[in-house]
C-alpha positions in Angstrom: 0.0 0.0 0.0 1.5 3.3 -1.1 1.3 6.3 1.1 1.0 9.9 0.0 4.0 12.3 0.1 2.1 14.2 2.8 1.8 11.1 4.9 5.4 10.2 4.4 6.4 13.7 5.6 4.1 13.3 8.6 5.7 9.9 9.4 9.2 11.4 9.1 8.2 14.2 11.4 6.9 11.8 14.0 10.1 9.8 14.0 12.2 13.0 14.3 10.1 14.2 17.2 10.3 10.8 19.0 14.1 10.7 18.5 14.5 14.2 19.7 12.7 13.5 22.9 14.3 10.1 23.5 17.8 11.2 22.8 17.4 14.1 25.3 16.0 11.7 27.9 18.4 8.8 27.4 21.4 10.0 25.4 22.4 9.0 21.8 23.6 5.6 22.8 20.9 5.0 25.4 18.2 4.5 22.8 18.0 2.2 19.8 16.4 2.7 16.4 13.8 0.1 17.3 13.0 2.2 20.5 12.6 5.3 18.4 10.4 3.7 15.8 8.2 2.1 18.4 7.8 5.5 20.2 6.8 7.0 16.9 4.2 4.2 16.3 6.1 2.3 13.6 8.1 -0.9 13.2 11.8 -0.9 13.0 11.7 -2.0 9.3 10.5 1.4 8.1 13.4 3.3 9.5 15.5 3.2 6.3 12.6 4.6 4.3 13.3 7.9 6.1 16.9 7.9 7.2 20.2 6.5 5.9 21.5 6.0 9.4 20.9 6.6 13.1 23.5 9.4 12.8 21.5 11.1 10.1 18.4 10.9 12.4 20.5 12.3 15.3 21.4 15.3 13.3 17.7 16.0 12.4 16.6 15.3 16.0 19.1 17.9 17.3 18.0 20.4 14.7 14.4 19.8 15.7 15.3 20.2 19.4 17.2 23.4 18.9 14.3 24.8 16.8 11.9 24.1 19.7 14.3 25.9 22.0 14.5 28.9 19.6 10.7 29.1 19.6 10.7 29.2 23.4 13.3 31.9 23.4 11.2 34.0 20.9 8.2 33.8 23.2 10.2 35.2 26.2 9.6 38.9 26.6 13.0 39.6 28.1 16.4 38.0 28.5 15.6 37.8 32.2 12.4 35.9 31.5 14.4 33.6 29.2 17.0 32.8 31.8 14.4 32.3 34.5 12.5 29.9 32.3 15.6 28.0 31.4 16.7 27.7 35.1 13.2 26.6 36.3 12.4 23.4 38.1 10.0 22.6 35.3 12.8 22.7 32.7 15.0 20.7 35.1 12.3 18.0 35.2 11.5 18.1 31.4 14.7 16.5 30.0 12.9 15.1 26.9 11.5 18.6 26.0 14.4 20.7 27.4 17.6 22.1 26.1 19.5 19.7 23.9 22.8 21.4 24.8 22.4 20.6 28.5 21.0 17.1 27.8 23.5 15.9 25.2 26.8 17.9 25.5 28.2 15.1 27.6 27.3 12.5 25.0 28.4 14.5 22.0 32.2 13.9 22.2 31.6 10.2 21.5 29.5 10.9 18.4 30.5 11.3 14.8 31.4 14.8 13.5 28.0 15.5 11.8 26.2 15.0 15.1 28.8 17.2 16.9 28.5 19.8 14.2 24.7 19.9 14.6 25.2 20.5 18.4 27.7 23.2 17.6 25.3 25.0 15.2 22.5 24.9 17.8 24.9 26.2 20.5 25.9 29.0 18.2 22.3 29.9 17.6 21.8 30.1 21.4 24.8 32.4 21.8 23.5 34.6 19.0 20.1 34.8 20.5 21.5 35.8 23.9 23.8 38.3 22.4 21.0 40.0 20.4 19.2 40.6 23.7 22.1 42.1 25.6 22.6 45.8 25.9 23.3 47.4 22.5 25.7 49.8 24.4 28.1 46.9 24.6 30.4 46.3 21.7 29.9 43.2 19.6 32.9 41.4 21.1 31.7 42.1 24.7 28.2 41.0 23.9 29.5 37.8 22.4 31.7 37.1 25.4 28.8 37.8 27.8 26.5 35.6 25.7 29.0 32.7 25.8 29.3 33.2 29.6 25.5 33.2 30.0 25.2 30.0 28.0 27.8 28.3 30.1 26.1 29.4 33.3 22.7 28.2 32.1 23.7 24.8 30.7 26.2 24.1 33.5 23.6 24.8 36.2 20.9 22.9 34.5 23.1 19.9 33.9 24.3 19.8 37.5 20.8 20.3 38.8 19.6 17.4 36.7 22.4 15.2 38.0 21.2 15.5 41.6 18.6 13.0 43.0 15.0 14.2 42.7 14.1 16.3 45.7 17.7 17.0 46.7 17.9 20.6 47.9 21.2 21.0 46.0 19.3 21.0 42.7 17.3 24.1 43.6 20.3 25.7 45.2 22.2 25.3 41.9 19.4 26.8 39.8 18.8 29.7 42.3 22.5 30.6 42.3 22.6 30.6 38.6 19.4 32.7 38.3 20.9 35.3 40.6 24.2 35.3 38.7 22.4 35.7 35.4 20.2 38.5 36.7 23.3 40.3 37.9 25.0 40.1 34.5 22.0 41.1 32.4 
């Protein structure tokens, strides 16, 4: 039975969304192609109708995850609102829907260059988004440096907060300290 090109596109999108969520929850090597296809509602056999490899899917899944984060950043009224949202308990708990940089930076060094490049492109987009919201009175180089610093504070705090056991007061302490430091710099 042949499917329409629209249905094929929809199926492809479902697989990318499932992979994006599962990779952020379990890491690149913590989820199989069969797991992804099952989560998308398909059998393993259909995978190669959409992707040439798991690596190709990982690249698309990262691009999708960073696009989701970009949409969230766009909805934030201010840079302060953006950082507060990023450093929230809700974001800490939502690994599968949260920042791919915080979720996957530890896995990326063991991945092929195309996957690492996709992570680098998404990270660069985050830096540029932060820099565009910093004071125009700063020079370009200083805005860039502050944006990189901000990204490091955000991802570092979120990563460490996620590494603590659920309910551990250290998790909130890490997020609160980073919120305060970010507020002071912006």
